[in-house]
C-alpha positions as CSV (number, residue, x, y, z in Angstrom):
1,X,-8.4,-17.3,7.5
2,X,-5.4,-14.9,7.2
3,X,-6.2,-11.4,9.3
4,X,-4.9,-8.6,6.7
5,X,-5.9,-4.9,7.6
6,X,-5.8,-1.9,5.5
7,X,-4.1,1.5,6.9
8,X,-5.1,4.6,5.2
9,X,-2.7,7.1,7.0
10,X,-2.5,11.0,6.4
11,X,-1.3,13.9,8.2
12,X,-2.8,16.9,8.6
13,X,0.0,19.1,7.6
14,X,-0.2,18.8,3.9
15,X,2.5,21.3,1.8
16,X,1.7,20.5,-1.4
17,X,-2.3,20.7,-1.2
18,X,-2.9,22.6,2.1
19,X,-6.0,19.8,3.5
20,X,-6.0,18.0,0.5
21,X,-7.4,14.9,3.1
22,X,-10.5,16.3,3.8
23,X,-10.7,18.3,0.6
24,X,-13.9,17.4,-1.6
25,X,-13.1,15.1,-4.9
26,X,-16.1,15.0,-7.0
27,X,-18.1,15.6,-4.0
28,X,-16.7,13.2,-1.5
29,X,-13.9,13.8,0.9
30,X,-10.7,12.6,-0.8
31,X,-9.3,10.2,2.3
32,X,-12.7,8.7,1.8
33,X,-12.4,7.7,-1.6
34,X,-9.2,5.2,-0.5
35,X,-11.4,4.2,2.1
36,X,-14.1,3.2,-0.2
37,X,-11.8,0.9,-2.2
38,X,-10.8,-0.8,0.8
39,X,-13.9,-1.7,1.8
40,X,-15.1,-2.3,-2.0
41,X,-12.2,-5.2,-2.1
42,X,-13.6,-7.2,0.3
43,X,-10.6,-8.7,1.5
44,X,-9.7,-6.8,5.1
45,X,-10.4,-7.6,8.5
46,X,-10.1,-4.2,9.4
47,X,-9.5,-1.0,8.0
48,X,-7.9,1.6,9.7
49,X,-7.2,5.2,9.2
50,X,-4.4,7.0,11.3
51,X,-3.6,11.0,11.4
52,X,-2.5,13.7,14.0
53,X,-5.7,15.6,12.9
54,X,-8.9,14.7,14.6
55,X,-10.4,16.6,12.1
56,X,-8.8,13.8,9.7
57,X,-10.2,11.2,11.6
58,X,-13.6,12.0,11.8
59,X,-13.6,12.6,8.4
60,X,-12.6,9.0,7.8
61,X,-15.1,7.9,11.0
62,X,-17.9,8.7,8.4
63,X,-17.1,5.4,6.2
64,X,-19.1,2.7,8.1
65,X,-16.9,0.0,9.1
66,X,-13.8,2.5,9.6
67,X,-11.8,2.5,12.7
68,X,-9.4,5.3,13.6
69,X,-6.2,5.8,15.6
70,X,-4.7,9.0,16.6
71,X,-1.0,8.6,15.2
72,X,2.0,10.5,17.6
73,X,3.2,13.9,16.6
74,X,6.6,12.5,16.5
75,X,5.3,10.0,13.5
76,X,3.3,12.7,11.7
77,X,6.3,15.4,11.2
78,X,7.7,17.1,8.1
79,X,10.9,14.5,8.0
80,X,8.7,11.7,9.6
81,X,9.0,8.3,7.4
82,X,5.7,6.6,6.0
83,X,7.1,2.9,6.9
84,X,7.2,3.7,11.1
85,X,3.9,5.2,10.6
86,X,2.4,2.5,9.5
87,X,4.3,0.2,11.7
88,X,2.3,2.0,14.6
89,X,-1.0,1.6,13.1
90,X,-0.4,-2.3,12.5
91,X,1.1,-2.8,16.1
92,X,-1.5,-0.2,17.7
93,X,-4.5,-2.6,15.5
94,X,-3.0,-5.8,16.8
95,X,-3.5,-4.3,20.6
96,X,-6.9,-3.5,19.9
97,X,-7.7,-6.8,18.2
98,X,-5.3,-9.0,20.7
99,X,-4.1,-11.2,17.7
100,X,-1.6,-10.8,15.1
101,X,-2.3,-9.3,11.3
102,X,-0.6,-11.4,9.0
103,X,-1.0,-8.8,6.4
104,X,-0.6,-5.2,6.3
105,X,-1.7,-3.4,3.2
106,X,-1.5,0.7,3.2
107,X,-3.1,2.7,0.8
108,X,-1.9,6.4,-0.2
109,X,-4.7,9.2,0.2
110,X,-3.3,11.0,-3.0
111,X,-3.6,7.9,-5.3
112,X,-7.3,7.8,-5.5
113,X,-7.6,6.3,-8.9
114,X,-6.6,2.8,-8.1
115,X,-9.4,0.0,-8.4
116,X,-10.4,-2.8,-5.8
117,X,-9.6,-4.9,-8.5
118,X,-5.6,-3.7,-8.2
119,X,-5.7,-3.7,-4.3
120,X,-6.9,-7.8,-4.7
121,X,-4.2,-8.2,-7.0
122,X,-1.3,-6.7,-5.4
123,X,-1.9,-8.5,-2.5
124,X,-2.5,-11.8,-4.6
125,X,1.3,-11.2,-5.4
126,X,2.7,-12.0,-1.7
127,X,3.6,-15.6,-1.9
128,X,5.8,-17.8,-0.5
129,X,9.8,-16.0,-0.7
130,X,8.0,-12.4,-1.6
131,X,8.3,-10.3,1.5
132,X,6.2,-7.1,0.2
133,X,4.9,-6.0,-2.9
134,X,4.9,-2.7,-4.2
135,X,3.0,-0.8,-7.2
136,X,4.1,1.0,-10.0
137,X,3.3,2.1,-14.0
138,X,5.7,2.0,-16.7
139,X,7.9,5.2,-17.2
140,X,7.3,8.0,-19.3
141,X,11.1,9.0,-18.8
142,X,13.9,6.7,-19.3
143,X,17.2,7.4,-17.4
144,X,19.3,5.7,-20.3
145,X,17.0,7.5,-23.1
146,X,15.8,10.9,-22.2
147,X,16.4,11.2,-17.8
148,X,19.3,13.0,-18.5
149,X,21.4,14.8,-15.2
150,X,23.9,16.9,-14.7
151,X,27.7,14.4,-14.0
152,X,30.1,15.4,-11.9
153,X,31.8,16.7,-14.4
154,X,29.7,19.2,-15.4
155,X,28.4,17.6,-18.2
156,X,25.1,16.5,-19.0
157,X,24.3,13.0,-20.2
158,X,21.4,10.4,-19.7
159,X,21.4,9.1,-16.2
160,X,22.5,6.0,-17.2
161,X,24.4,4.4,-19.7
162,X,24.9,1.2,-21.6
163,X,27.6,0.0,-24.1
164,X,27.0,1.7,-27.3
165,X,23.9,3.5,-26.1
166,X,20.2,3.8,-26.9
167,X,18.9,4.9,-30.3
168,X,15.5,4.0,-29.7
169,X,13.2,5.0,-26.0
170,X,12.0,1.0,-27.5
171,X,15.4,-0.6,-26.7
172,X,16.3,0.4,-23.2
173,X,15.6,-2.4,-20.4
174,X,12.2,-1.6,-18.7
175,X,11.9,1.1,-16.4
176,X,9.0,1.9,-13.3
177,X,7.6,4.5,-11.8
178,X,6.2,4.1,-8.3
179,X,3.1,5.3,-7.8
180,X,2.8,5.7,-4.0
181,X,-1.0,3.7,-4.3
182,X,-0.6,0.3,-2.6
183,X,2.2,-1.1,-0.6
184,X,1.8,-4.8,0.9
185,X,3.9,-6.4,3.9
186,X,4.0,-9.4,5.9
187,X,3.8,-9.2,9.3
188,X,7.5,-9.7,10.2
189,X,9.0,-7.8,7.6
190,X,7.2,-4.7,8.2
191,X,7.7,-5.2,12.0
192,X,11.5,-5.2,11.1
193,X,12.0,-3.0,7.8
194,X,12.1,0.4,7.5
195,X,13.3,-0.3,3.2
196,X,10.7,-1.0,0.8
197,X,13.1,-2.2,-1.6
198,X,13.8,-5.7,-0.3
199,X,15.2,-9.4,-1.5
200,X,12.4,-10.6,-3.6
201,X,10.1,-7.2,-3.4
202,X,7.2,-7.8,-6.1
203,X,5.7,-5.5,-8.5
204,X,2.1,-4.9,-9.4
205,X,2.1,-2.6,-12.7
206,X,-1.4,-0.5,-13.2
207,X,-1.6,1.8,-15.6
208,X,-0.8,5.2,-16.2
209,X,-4.6,6.4,-16.0
210,X,-5.0,4.7,-12.5
211,X,-1.0,6.3,-11.2
212,X,-1.6,9.9,-10.4
213,X,-0.5,11.1,-7.6
214,X,-1.8,14.5,-5.8
215,X,1.7,16.1,-4.8
216,X,0.2,19.8,-6.4
217,X,-2.8,21.2,-7.6
218,X,-2.1,20.7,-11.1
219,X,-1.9,17.3,-10.1
220,X,-5.6,17.5,-8.0
221,X,-6.8,19.1,-11.3
222,X,-5.6,15.8,-13.3
223,X,-7.1,13.5,-10.9
224,X,-10.4,15.2,-10.6
225,X,-10.7,14.6,-14.4
226,X,-9.4,11.2,-14.6
227,X,-11.9,10.3,-12.3
228,X,-14.7,12.2,-14.2
229,X,-13.8,9.5,-16.7
230,X,-13.9,6.2,-14.6
231,X,-16.8,4.5,-13.0
232,X,-18.5,6.4,-9.8
233,X,-16.6,5.7,-6.6
234,X,-17.5,2.2,-4.7
235,X,-20.3,3.4,-1.8
236,X,-19.7,2.1,1.7
237,X,-22.4,-0.9,2.4
């Protein structure tokens, strides 16, 4: 049986939506939505919340079965990358358990609309030859059709071009928006790589209604509305 762990990383110094990780979303602290989804997936041997904030860790510990890990300040600054924080959590849990973690799954607190089925489906994609799995949705804007930029010559054009151009969005190559929801790694890959995009990286597609990521107050209200249209969040056992 594989040792599959879940990390949920949450900094205390949120800028876009201050205090969002413990702010109530439909009567439940935001971080607890993700922790409940992890538990409801039924695939994890260990679920760990990592944070530099004792208040966030206390909130996470209210969910039965969740372990907590105090993250070093050096891994919680505005310039710190997320992958090193996830790696730190994996190595710390390995030390506590005295056993290696075969697979590490990180769930982002700010994407609480995923389902336990999404988590299971993303992990199932980690087959032989696949180093890691990311989640995304079909992009609403195409760099070949209606995503534009100012080019070095000062002219406004589409971000990418095809010979002859693209007359209809449907004719453009498929593009995807990362939704910052689920990341899956093999142990050796997470131990060695800071990159997300690797040869063989797999993609689990999710619908737009489960792909919203909270970066602003407007995002918060949109997610709150979308969550009201979903079934109730899973309750811890």
